[in-house]
C-alpha positions, 0 to 999 in steps of 0.5 A: 534137596533133590540133588542130594537125596536122589540117585538121578538128581531129578526125582526124590523117593517118596520115603524121603519126602518128609526128610526133605521137608524137614531139612528145607524147612529148618530155621538155620540152613547153615546148620543143615549144611554142616550136618550134611557135610560132617555127620556120619548119619548124613553120609549113610543117608546119602548112600541109602538114597542112591538105592531107595529100595534099601530104605528099610530096616532089613538093609539097615540091619546089614550095615555095621551097627554104629551110631549112624545106623541107629 
């Protein structure tokens, strides 16, 4: 999870710890992998994870308002 959700591949932003715990604790890891590969929301999360300071409502409000941002 750290590789996927961090800019440097080594440290995870504190704000992303709960998400990482949910994803790694899933009963079916294959469904999580599918979601990470296919979901527009997962792709958006990956972009935001590159800049932990952007993990806020203000940054999300500047993005195109599609289902992934909601």
